[in-house]
C-alpha positions, -999 to +999 in steps of 0.1 A: +000+001-001+028+024+008+045+018-025+011+024-042+008+058-024+044+069-032+039+059-069+006+080-073+023+110-055+053+107-079+030+106-108+013+136-098+044+157-091+059+144-123+028+156-144+026+189-127+058+200-144+042+194-178+010+217-175-001+236-205+002+272-208-032+287-204-038+306-235-076+305-236-089+322-204-101+357-205-105+357-245-119+395-246-088+408-225-065+387-249-080+401-279-076+435-264-039+430-257-031+413-292-050+445-307-026+468-288+003+448-298-005+448-336-009+486-334+022+492-318+061+490-321+089+509-305+076+542-316+041+540-302+032+548-268+020+517-248+033+523-214+010+551-201+041+568-185+051+540-160+076+517-176+107+495-167+126+484-198+157+462-199+179+467-230+198+439-247+229+450-230+214+448-195+207+486-193+176+495-175+152+525-179+126+533-153+102+553-176+096+558-213+114+590-213+145+573-199+143+547-228+140+571-256+170+589-241+191+558-241+180+552-276+194+587-285+227+584-266+233+550-282+225+565-316+197+540-322+169+547-347+140+521-351+129+519-386+107+488-387+091+465-364+070+435-375+057+407-352+062+372-367+028+357-373+019+328-349+047+336-322+024+356-299+017+338-266-006+360-244-015+348-208-040+370-189-043+368-151-074+381-132-085+399-163-062+430-154-027+416-159-011+401-191+021+385-198+031+385-236+057+369-255+065+370-291+092+374-319+095+405-339+116+414-370+133+447-363+150+470-386+172+496-369+200+520-375+228+522-350+254+549-352+246+551-391+246+514-398+215+495-408+208+464-389+179+437-392+174+411-366+148+389-348+141+398-313+121+377-287+101+401-267+086+397-231+063+424-222+039+428-192+007+448-192-017+461-166-052+473-172-064+504-156-093+527-163-079+540-195-069+506-208-039+485-212-005+498-204+029+482-208+046+481-174+077+461-183+096+448-214+126+430-224+141+421-256+167+396-267+182+387-301+171+354-314+200+331-323+184+313-353+209+287-356+199+273-322+162+286-322+148+288-357+117+311-360+088+298-382+060+319-394+025+304-390 
């Protein structure tokens, strides 16, 4: 009997690690966040003024204003931003918080040199009386040799 209980306990713990990501709860809020993403991009204000952004070199900005100043200091200009279709994962919690992950094709100029790359973005949104606001964001360049990106 003891072995049977241990076996079932082990099975329950082992399967808990393989839980599915919930991407179906709160469909209205999920649609609102996806609409905001598709209208957005680096030049669009999504933060409502309150934002923590971590850059690819580990730099941190505590507002949209600071983030824009870092881009100017680094002589970085965003030219294009396109979300790769099918890469968006949106999880909504309690209908007021959303965690979003997606891959974007980004075209930019750094110190006069054109660069294009794919970036995996993680963004956190909070819903207030005025709508959804991005409160945190971080992007990391995708190494496509290790992690190829497919369009769906």
